[in-house]
C-alpha positions as CSV (number, residue, x, y, z in Angstrom):
1,M,103.9,94.3,132.1
2,V,105.6,90.9,132.9
3,P,103.4,87.9,132.1
4,S,102.8,85.2,134.8
5,T,101.0,82.0,135.2
6,H,98.7,81.3,138.1
7,F,96.9,78.2,139.2
8,V,93.1,79.0,139.5
9,T,91.3,75.8,140.6
10,N,90.8,72.1,140.1
11,I,87.4,71.0,139.3
12,E,85.5,67.6,138.8
13,C,84.3,67.4,135.3
14,T,81.7,64.7,134.8
15,D,80.9,65.5,131.1
16,T,84.3,65.3,129.5
17,T,83.1,66.4,126.0
18,G,84.2,69.6,124.5
19,K,80.9,71.1,125.4
20,G,81.0,69.8,128.9
21,I,84.4,71.1,129.5
22,A,83.6,74.6,128.1
23,R,80.4,74.8,130.4
24,E,82.7,74.0,133.5
25,I,85.2,76.9,132.4
26,L,82.3,79.3,132.0
27,D,80.9,78.5,135.2
28,Q,84.3,79.1,136.8
29,L,84.8,82.3,135.1
30,K,81.2,83.4,136.1
31,K,81.9,82.8,139.8
32,R,85.0,84.9,139.6
33,G,83.3,87.7,137.8
34,I,85.4,87.4,134.7
35,P,83.4,88.3,131.4
36,P,84.1,85.5,128.8
37,E,85.0,88.1,126.1
38,K,87.9,89.0,128.4
39,I,89.7,85.6,127.5
40,M,92.0,86.3,124.5
41,S,93.4,82.9,124.1
42,L,93.0,79.3,125.2
43,G,95.9,77.0,125.9
44,S,95.4,73.1,126.3
45,D,97.4,69.8,126.4
46,G,96.3,69.2,122.9
47,A,93.5,66.5,123.8
48,S,91.0,66.1,121.1
49,A,88.1,67.4,123.3
50,M,90.0,70.7,123.8
51,T,91.4,71.3,120.3
52,G,88.2,70.0,118.3
53,K,90.3,67.4,116.3
54,Y,89.4,63.9,116.4
55,N,92.3,62.2,114.8
56,E,92.2,58.6,116.2
57,F,95.0,56.1,115.8
58,G,94.0,52.5,114.8
59,T,95.6,49.7,117.0
60,T,96.6,46.3,116.2
61,S,97.3,43.4,118.6
62,D,99.6,40.6,118.4
63,H,98.2,37.8,120.6
64,I,100.7,37.4,123.4
65,A,103.3,39.2,121.3
66,N,103.3,36.4,118.9
67,G,105.7,36.9,116.2
68,L,107.4,40.0,117.8
69,K,110.9,38.8,117.6
70,R,110.5,38.1,113.8
71,K,108.9,41.6,113.4
72,V,111.8,43.4,115.2
73,G,114.3,41.7,113.2
74,S,112.7,42.6,109.9
75,Q,114.1,45.0,107.2
76,K,110.9,47.0,107.4
77,F,111.1,47.6,111.2
78,I,114.7,48.4,111.4
79,S,114.4,50.9,108.4
80,I,111.2,52.6,110.0
81,T,113.1,52.9,113.4
82,Y,116.1,54.7,111.7
83,M,113.7,57.0,109.8
84,M,111.9,57.8,113.0
85,M,115.1,58.7,114.7
86,D,115.8,61.3,112.1
87,A,112.3,62.6,112.0
88,M,111.7,62.9,115.8
89,A,114.8,64.9,116.5
90,P,113.4,68.3,115.0
91,V,109.8,67.6,116.2
92,T,111.0,67.0,119.8
93,A,113.1,70.2,119.7
94,L,109.8,72.1,118.7
95,S,107.8,70.5,121.3
96,Q,110.3,71.2,124.1
97,F,110.1,75.0,122.7
98,F,106.4,74.9,123.4
99,Q,106.9,73.5,126.7
100,K,108.7,76.7,128.2
101,E,106.9,79.2,130.0
102,N,106.7,82.8,128.7
103,I,107.5,81.9,125.1
104,D,108.8,84.8,123.1
105,V,106.1,84.9,120.4
106,A,108.6,86.3,117.8
107,L,110.4,82.9,117.9
108,V,107.5,80.8,117.1
109,K,107.6,81.2,113.3
110,V,111.5,80.8,113.5
111,K,111.3,77.5,115.3
112,L,108.6,76.3,113.1
113,D,110.3,77.0,109.8
114,F,113.4,75.4,111.2
115,C,111.5,72.2,112.1
116,V,109.9,71.9,108.8
117,K,113.3,72.6,107.0
118,E,115.0,69.7,109.0
119,L,112.0,67.4,108.4
120,L,112.1,67.9,104.6
121,K,115.9,67.0,104.7
122,V,114.8,63.5,105.8
123,K,113.4,62.9,102.4
124,S,116.8,63.2,100.8
125,M,117.7,59.8,102.8
126,E,121.1,61.6,103.7
127,T,120.2,62.5,107.2
128,G,122.3,61.1,110.0
129,H,120.6,57.8,110.8
130,L,119.2,57.0,107.5
131,K,122.6,57.4,106.0
132,Q,123.9,55.1,108.6
133,L,121.2,52.6,107.7
134,S,122.8,51.8,104.4
135,E,126.1,50.8,106.3
136,D,124.2,48.9,109.0
137,L,121.8,46.9,106.7
138,K,123.7,45.1,104.1
139,N,123.2,41.6,102.6
140,E,120.2,40.7,104.7
141,T,122.4,41.2,107.9
142,F,122.3,43.9,110.5
143,K,125.6,45.2,111.4
144,D,127.4,42.1,110.0
145,D,126.1,40.2,112.9
146,H,122.3,39.6,113.0
147,H,120.3,37.9,110.1
148,I,117.3,40.0,109.2
149,L,114.1,39.1,107.3
150,K,113.8,41.0,104.0
151,T,110.3,42.5,103.5
152,P,108.9,41.9,100.1
153,G,107.7,44.9,98.2
154,F,108.9,47.4,101.0
155,N,110.0,50.7,99.5
156,L,111.7,52.9,102.3
157,Q,111.9,55.9,100.0
158,S,108.2,55.9,99.3
159,L,107.4,55.4,102.9
160,V,109.6,58.4,104.0
161,D,108.2,60.6,101.4
162,T,104.7,59.6,102.4
163,F,105.2,59.9,106.2
164,I,107.2,63.3,106.1
165,T,104.7,65.0,103.9
166,A,101.9,64.1,106.3
167,L,103.9,65.1,109.2
168,V,104.6,68.4,107.8
169,D,101.1,69.1,106.6
170,N,99.9,68.4,110.2
171,I,102.4,70.7,111.7
172,L,101.7,73.5,109.2
173,S,97.8,73.0,109.6
174,R,98.2,74.1,113.4
175,F,100.2,77.2,112.2
176,P,98.7,78.5,109.1
177,S,100.7,81.2,107.4
178,D,97.9,83.9,108.0
179,D,97.4,83.0,111.5
180,L,97.4,85.9,114.1
181,L,100.3,84.3,116.0
182,T,102.5,84.8,113.0
183,S,101.5,88.4,112.9
184,F,102.3,89.2,116.7
185,G,105.8,88.1,115.8
186,I,106.7,91.7,114.4
187,L,106.0,93.2,117.6
188,S,109.6,92.1,118.7
189,M,110.9,94.6,116.1
190,R,114.3,92.8,115.9
191,P,115.3,93.4,112.5
192,I,114.5,97.2,112.4
193,S,118.2,98.3,113.0
194,F,119.1,96.8,109.6
195,L,116.4,98.5,107.7
196,N,116.5,101.6,105.5
197,E,113.9,104.4,105.8
198,Q,111.7,103.0,103.4
199,Q,111.9,99.3,104.6
200,L,111.4,100.6,108.2
201,D,108.1,102.4,107.0
202,D,106.9,99.1,105.3
203,Y,108.1,96.6,108.2
204,G,105.2,94.8,109.8
205,Q,102.4,96.8,107.9
206,N,100.7,93.7,106.6
207,E,100.7,92.2,109.9
208,I,99.4,95.1,111.7
209,D,96.6,95.5,109.3
210,K,95.7,91.9,110.0
211,L,95.8,92.5,113.9
212,C,93.6,95.5,113.3
213,Q,91.1,93.5,111.2
214,H,90.6,91.0,114.2
215,Y,91.0,93.2,117.2
216,G,89.9,96.5,115.8
217,E,86.4,95.3,114.6
218,D,83.3,93.7,116.2
219,Q,83.7,89.9,116.5
220,T,80.6,87.7,116.2
221,M,80.7,84.2,117.4
222,T,77.9,81.7,116.3
223,W,77.3,78.2,118.0
224,K,74.5,75.8,118.5
225,E,73.2,74.8,121.9
226,D,70.0,72.6,122.5
227,G,69.1,72.9,118.9
228,K,69.2,76.6,119.0
229,T,71.7,78.8,117.1
230,L,73.1,81.4,119.3
231,H,75.3,84.6,118.7
232,K,77.7,86.7,120.8
233,T,79.2,89.8,119.6
234,T,82.3,91.5,121.4
235,P,83.3,95.0,120.9
236,P,86.7,96.0,119.3
237,I,89.7,96.1,121.6
238,I,91.8,98.7,119.8
239,N,91.1,101.5,117.5
240,S,92.4,100.4,114.0
241,E,93.1,103.9,112.7
242,Q,95.0,104.9,115.7
243,T,96.8,101.8,116.0
244,I,98.3,102.1,112.4
245,K,99.5,105.6,113.1
246,E,101.1,104.5,116.6
247,W,102.9,101.5,114.8
248,A,104.4,103.9,112.3
249,L,105.8,106.0,115.0
250,L,106.7,103.2,117.6
251,K,109.3,101.7,115.3
252,K,111.1,104.9,115.0
253,V,111.0,105.5,118.8
254,V,112.3,102.2,119.6
255,L,115.1,102.7,117.1
256,A,116.0,106.2,118.3
257,Q,116.0,105.1,122.1
258,H,118.3,102.1,121.3
259,Y,115.8,99.8,123.3
260,P,117.1,96.3,123.6
261,R,115.0,93.8,121.6
262,D,116.6,90.5,122.7
263,S,113.4,89.9,124.7
264,S,109.9,91.0,123.8
265,C,109.0,91.0,127.5
266,E,111.7,93.4,128.3
267,L,111.0,95.6,125.2
268,W,107.4,96.0,126.0
269,Q,108.0,96.7,129.6
270,L,110.1,99.7,128.6
271,I,107.4,101.0,126.2
272,H,104.8,100.4,128.8
273,T,106.9,102.3,131.4
274,Y,107.8,105.3,129.3
275,H,105.4,105.5,126.5
276,A,102.0,104.3,127.8
277,Q,100.3,107.6,127.0
278,D,101.7,107.8,123.4
279,F,100.9,104.3,122.3
280,P,97.8,103.0,124.2
281,N,96.5,100.7,121.4
282,M,100.0,99.2,120.7
283,I,100.4,98.5,124.3
284,K,97.2,96.3,124.3
285,L,98.6,94.5,121.3
286,G,101.9,93.9,123.2
287,Q,99.9,92.8,126.2
288,L,98.1,90.4,124.0
289,A,101.2,89.1,122.5
290,L,102.9,88.5,126.0
291,T,99.8,86.7,127.3
292,L,98.9,84.4,124.3
293,A,98.5,80.7,125.6
294,V,101.3,79.5,123.4
295,H,103.1,77.1,125.7
296,T,101.7,74.1,127.4
297,A,104.1,74.2,130.6
298,G,101.1,75.4,132.7
299,C,98.8,72.5,131.6
300,E,101.5,69.8,132.0
301,R,102.7,71.2,135.4
302,G,99.1,71.2,136.6
303,F,98.6,67.4,135.5
304,S,102.0,66.4,137.2
305,V,100.9,68.0,140.6
306,Q,97.5,66.4,140.3
307,N,99.2,62.9,139.8
308,Q,101.5,63.6,142.7
309,T,98.4,64.4,144.9
310,L,95.8,61.9,143.8
311,T,97.8,58.7,144.3
312,A,96.7,55.1,144.5
313,S,96.7,55.2,148.3
314,R,94.8,58.3,148.3
315,N,92.2,57.6,145.8
316,R,89.1,58.6,148.1
317,M,90.4,62.1,148.1
318,T,87.5,64.5,147.5
319,V,87.8,67.2,144.7
320,Q,87.7,70.0,147.1
321,K,90.6,68.5,149.1
322,Q,92.6,67.9,146.1
323,D,92.0,71.6,144.8
324,S,93.2,72.9,148.1
325,L,96.5,70.9,148.1
326,M,97.1,71.8,144.6
327,R,96.7,75.5,145.4
328,V,99.4,75.2,148.0
329,K,101.8,73.5,145.5
330,L,101.1,75.6,142.6
331,G,100.5,78.8,144.5
332,P,102.7,81.9,144.6
333,S,106.3,81.8,146.2
334,R,106.8,82.3,150.0
335,K,108.0,85.8,149.3
336,A,104.9,86.8,147.2
337,F,102.3,85.0,149.5
338,K,100.5,87.4,151.6
339,F,100.4,85.5,154.9
340,E,98.8,88.4,157.0
341,A,95.8,88.7,154.6
342,S,95.4,84.9,154.6
343,L,95.5,84.6,158.4
344,N,93.0,87.3,159.0
345,K,90.6,85.5,156.4
346,W,91.1,82.2,158.2
347,K,90.5,83.9,161.6
348,T,87.1,85.7,160.4
349,E,85.6,82.8,158.4
350,K,84.4,81.3,161.8
351,E,85.1,81.2,165.5
352,R,88.4,79.6,166.2
353,R,88.6,77.7,169.3
354,L,92.5,78.6,169.6
355,Y,91.8,82.4,170.0
356,E,89.1,81.6,172.4
357,L,91.5,79.9,174.7
358,K,94.1,82.8,174.2
359,Q,91.4,85.3,175.1
360,Y,90.4,83.0,178.3
361,K,93.9,83.0,179.5
């Protein structure tokens, strides 16, 4: 029950809209005999066509960088730079967390709350760089050496409040408090050693109810295609009533067996190995938690290998050739690769002259 990431294929997509990409993905699933309803989550690089968000950034141009030196040496530019250094630190830490592979879903809310808390501290103007700004920017000079231009009407506190509020709202909109991802976090069961009997009974009950509402009931999706409204209903994955009973017992079993809970993956591997028949519905939820597409590592790794393969000097490479090379680079390790099976497939695909010569000799 150890999650893993596998490279499937590299395809040419002529229609780069969300609808076009979805069509290509569904075609690839169909070729491999994978029903779409088996897909439990989707991970992407965050592009607007993939996420459905169309937030665009306006651009301004300074003709041949006219007045750039004056802008860089202004009170506004320096102040914003110091603010961004404080704001980007927690955001970068959160981004790096999501770039790891096999993320422990129980840590998502912890990392998110910490990032938001650190961002809100910036509003106080007492964080590292903003605090230093009051020392570096005095009497229209920067570090007592460079003359700077004062920006009329510029209010740094107002700018910081507006920017941080918008940034926090943007982050929280991606992770709403009632999100299923937050509910999956209780499956790590980390705090159960510190709970009394009543607290143990109540632990995670609301989250399990939420998971049961989603995965224990029919889910109907509605979308429009070619002017028609289409519907697709998928059956429940778990039995809600049995899941609630299993959860109540599982917490006590994990506590009594003193199972380590440092890693959700290791915990659920133990549960799967020794208690699979006792907790079939909870095992399914555990598998979902471990395979949720939370991280972006797989997407970024695929783009990196693609850029290394399709270079300026190899720009006429076909999609099929690029796909084959990427399979080699992103495929399984040498220890896991089945060389004998691959060789037999290569030999039987067509008559190989190499083997004809060996038979002749």
